[in-house]
MDAnalysis code that builds the backbone (N, CA, C; Angstrom):
import MDAnalysis as mda
import numpy as np

u = mda.Universe.empty(219, n_residues=73, atom_resindex=np.repeat(np.arange(73), 3), trajectory=True)
u.add_TopologyAttr("name", ["N", "CA", "C"] * 73)
u.add_TopologyAttr("resid", np.arange(1, 74))
u.add_TopologyAttr("resname", ["MET", "ASP", "GLU", "LEU", "ASP", "ASP", "PHE", "THR", "ILE", "GLY", "LEU", "HIS", "SER", "GLY", "GLY", "GLN", "SER", "ILE", "SER", "ILE", "THR", "VAL", "ILE", "GLY", "LEU", "LEU", "VAL", "ILE", "ASP", "ALA", "ALA", "SER", "ASN", "TRP", "ASP", "LYS", "ASN", "TRP", "LEU", "ARG", "THR", "LYS", "ILE", "SER", "VAL", "ARG", "ALA", "GLY", "ALA", "PHE", "GLY", "GLY", "THR", "TYR", "ASP", "ALA", "ASP", "LEU", "THR", "THR", "PHE", "ASP", "PHE", "GLU", "ASN", "PHE", "LYS", "GLY", "SER", "GLU", "PHE", "ALA", "ILE"])
u.atoms.positions = np.array([
    [-62.839, 21.761, -44.642],
    [-62.752, 20.401, -44.150],
    [-63.942, 20.145, -43.237],
    [-64.521, 18.964, -43.326],
    [-65.653, 18.588, -42.493],
    [-65.187, 18.185, -41.110],
    [-66.132, 18.201, -40.170],
    [-65.840, 17.725, -38.817],
    [-65.431, 16.259, -38.869],
    [-64.605, 15.848, -37.935],
    [-64.209, 14.451, -37.810],
    [-65.305, 13.662, -37.113],
    [-65.411, 12.377, -37.414],
    [-66.275, 11.500, -36.630],
    [-65.638, 11.337, -35.254],
    [-66.488, 11.258, -34.211],
    [-65.970, 11.042, -32.857],
    [-65.279, 9.688, -32.768],
    [-64.199, 9.616, -32.009],
    [-63.604, 8.327, -31.665],
    [-62.997, 8.441, -30.281],
    [-62.884, 7.299, -29.612],
    [-62.440, 7.269, -28.220],
    [-61.301, 6.281, -28.048],
    [-60.306, 6.682, -27.254],
    [-59.268, 5.761, -26.805],
    [-59.334, 5.744, -25.288],
    [-58.938, 4.653, -24.693],
    [-59.011, 4.616, -23.243],
    [-58.256, 3.462, -22.635],
    [-58.150, 3.535, -21.325],
    [-57.506, 2.508, -20.526],
    [-58.443, 2.212, -19.362],
    [-58.803, 0.941, -19.204],
    [-59.755, 0.545, -18.172],
    [-59.184, -0.643, -17.409],
    [-59.194, -0.556, -16.078],
    [-58.658, -1.646, -15.266],
    [-59.244, -1.581, -13.862],
    [-59.799, -2.678, -13.404],
    [-60.265, -2.772, -12.026],
    [-61.232, -1.692, -11.608],
    [-62.147, -1.308, -12.471],
    [-63.120, -0.274, -12.146],
    [-62.591, 1.140, -12.264],
    [-61.332, 1.300, -12.634],
    [-60.744, 2.617, -12.852],
    [-60.527, 2.801, -14.352],
    [-60.671, 4.026, -14.807],
    [-60.523, 4.239, -16.244],
    [-60.185, 5.686, -16.569],
    [-59.606, 5.841, -17.728],
    [-59.428, 7.153, -18.338],
    [-59.711, 6.971, -19.819],
    [-60.485, 7.869, -20.376],
    [-60.760, 7.802, -21.803],
    [-60.743, 9.202, -22.391],
    [-60.323, 9.268, -23.633],
    [-60.276, 10.527, -24.367],
    [-61.098, 10.349, -25.631],
    [-62.137, 11.155, -25.765],
    [-62.963, 11.141, -26.964],
    [-62.613, 12.371, -27.788],
    [-62.208, 12.146, -29.020],
    [-61.919, 13.256, -29.926],
    [-63.238, 13.668, -30.565],
    [-63.623, 14.921, -30.343],
    [-64.888, 15.452, -30.833],
    [-64.734, 16.009, -32.245],
    [-63.614, 16.654, -32.509],
    [-63.389, 17.239, -33.825],
    [-62.172, 18.135, -33.826],
    [-62.004, 18.825, -34.915],
    [-60.895, 19.763, -35.058],
    [-61.209, 21.050, -34.310],
    [-60.209, 21.650, -33.712],
    [-60.404, 22.920, -33.018],
    [-60.600, 24.052, -34.026],
    [-59.797, 24.054, -35.088],
    [-59.891, 25.076, -36.137],
    [-60.230, 24.352, -37.437],
    [-61.478, 24.450, -37.867],
    [-61.961, 23.684, -39.017],
    [-61.195, 24.007, -40.297],
    [-61.057, 25.265, -40.636],
    [-60.394, 25.673, -41.881],
    [-59.034, 26.299, -41.600],
    [-58.228, 25.622, -40.805],
    [-56.924, 26.160, -40.400],
    [-56.022, 26.365, -41.610],
    [-55.310, 27.476, -41.601],
    [-54.362, 27.771, -42.673],
    [-52.964, 27.265, -42.331],
    [-52.596, 27.319, -41.060],
    [-51.243, 26.906, -40.678],
    [-51.225, 25.435, -40.265],
    [-50.095, 24.796, -40.491],
    [-49.944, 23.396, -40.095],
    [-50.096, 23.229, -38.588],
    [-49.615, 24.196, -37.817],
    [-49.735, 24.120, -36.361],
    [-51.205, 24.071, -35.949],
    [-52.016, 24.960, -36.502],
    [-53.435, 25.004, -36.154],
    [-54.175, 23.739, -36.585],
    [-53.711, 23.087, -37.634],
    [-54.358, 21.860, -38.122],
    [-54.182, 20.696, -37.156],
    [-53.258, 20.790, -36.221],
    [-52.972, 19.705, -35.283],
    [-53.781, 19.767, -33.991],
    [-54.614, 20.781, -33.820],
    [-55.377, 20.926, -32.579],
    [-56.717, 20.209, -32.669],
    [-57.053, 19.456, -31.601],
    [-58.279, 18.674, -31.535],
    [-59.096, 19.055, -30.307],
    [-60.422, 19.064, -30.466],
    [-61.329, 19.231, -29.323],
    [-61.592, 17.842, -28.753],
    [-61.424, 17.682, -27.442],
    [-61.614, 16.367, -26.822],
    [-62.447, 16.472, -25.550],
    [-62.960, 15.327, -25.134],
    [-63.620, 15.200, -23.836],
    [-62.881, 14.091, -23.100],
    [-62.383, 14.397, -21.907],
    [-61.623, 13.440, -21.108],
    [-62.481, 13.002, -19.926],
    [-62.579, 11.689, -19.743],
    [-63.348, 11.116, -18.634],
    [-62.416, 10.286, -17.768],
    [-62.538, 10.472, -16.448],
    [-61.683, 9.766, -15.492],
    [-62.566, 9.147, -14.417],
    [-62.260, 7.907, -14.048],
    [-62.916, 7.247, -12.922],
    [-61.817, 6.587, -12.106],
    [-61.677, 6.999, -10.841],
    [-60.651, 6.444, -9.950],
    [-61.244, 6.346, -8.555],
    [-61.634, 5.155, -8.166],
    [-62.261, 4.980, -6.864],
    [-63.551, 5.769, -6.786],
    [-63.683, 6.587, -5.744],
    [-64.891, 7.385, -5.563],
    [-64.900, 8.632, -6.442],
    [-63.770, 8.939, -7.059],
    [-63.671, 10.132, -7.890],
    [-64.038, 9.796, -9.324],
    [-64.786, 10.671, -9.937],
    [-65.085, 10.560, -11.360],
    [-65.321, 11.943, -11.912],
    [-64.885, 12.174, -13.103],
    [-65.093, 13.482, -13.692],
    [-64.920, 13.460, -15.191],
    [-65.480, 14.471, -15.820],
    [-65.376, 14.653, -17.264],
    [-65.097, 16.121, -17.522],
    [-64.194, 16.384, -18.433],
    [-63.930, 17.772, -18.790],
    [-63.507, 17.863, -20.245],
    [-63.691, 19.041, -20.814],
    [-63.291, 19.313, -22.190],
    [-61.849, 19.791, -22.192],
    [-61.100, 19.363, -23.195],
    [-59.699, 19.775, -23.311],
    [-59.333, 19.894, -24.783],
    [-58.470, 20.842, -25.079],
    [-57.913, 20.982, -26.422],
    [-56.528, 20.363, -26.408],
    [-56.317, 19.340, -27.232],
    [-55.042, 18.633, -27.314],
    [-54.515, 18.721, -28.736],
    [-53.226, 18.491, -28.877],
    [-52.662, 18.415, -30.225],
    [-52.458, 16.953, -30.598],
    [-52.283, 16.706, -31.872],
    [-51.983, 15.346, -32.318],
    [-50.676, 14.878, -31.696],
    [-49.780, 15.804, -31.381],
    [-48.503, 15.460, -30.753],
    [-48.709, 14.897, -29.346],
    [-49.757, 15.342, -28.653],
    [-50.047, 14.815, -27.319],
    [-50.285, 13.308, -27.371],
    [-50.939, 12.837, -28.419],
    [-51.194, 11.401, -28.546],
    [-49.900, 10.639, -28.788],
    [-48.964, 11.235, -29.499],
    [-47.636, 10.629, -29.669],
    [-46.940, 10.507, -28.315],
    [-47.101, 11.527, -27.467],
    [-46.482, 11.500, -26.138],
    [-47.091, 10.423, -25.248],
    [-48.378, 10.088, -25.458],
    [-49.014, 9.032, -24.677],
    [-48.397, 7.674, -24.999],
    [-47.956, 7.511, -26.245],
    [-47.364, 6.238, -26.660],
    [-46.094, 5.995, -25.858],
    [-45.953, 4.823, -25.289],
    [-44.774, 4.519, -24.494],
    [-44.890, 4.962, -23.049],
    [-45.969, 5.668, -22.708],
    [-46.175, 6.076, -21.319],
    [-47.077, 5.050, -20.643],
    [-47.367, 5.254, -19.374],
    [-48.273, 4.354, -18.667],
    [-49.678, 4.427, -19.225],
    [-49.979, 5.488, -19.990],
    [-51.305, 5.616, -20.592],
    [-51.453, 4.704, -21.799],
    [-50.338, 4.272, -22.375],
    [-50.387, 3.476, -23.610],
    [-51.242, 2.235, -23.426],
    [-51.980, 1.930, -24.457],
    [-52.883, 0.780, -24.421],
    [-52.174, -0.439, -24.985],
])
């Protein structure tokens, strides 16, 4: 399987923001269904004077958990 195209989701309000950019699959040729659900991401946060970016491995299930939360867009 080829790498995924990058895409970003985010929430921005009043100069504060959080965004998650999906970079690609964590395991390109995964054999198990569990491994196929892991994504490499970059998370960016801006809150007042604080700002930061870090890499995180998330599952597709994490995005389901965001739905209905305060993170939901």
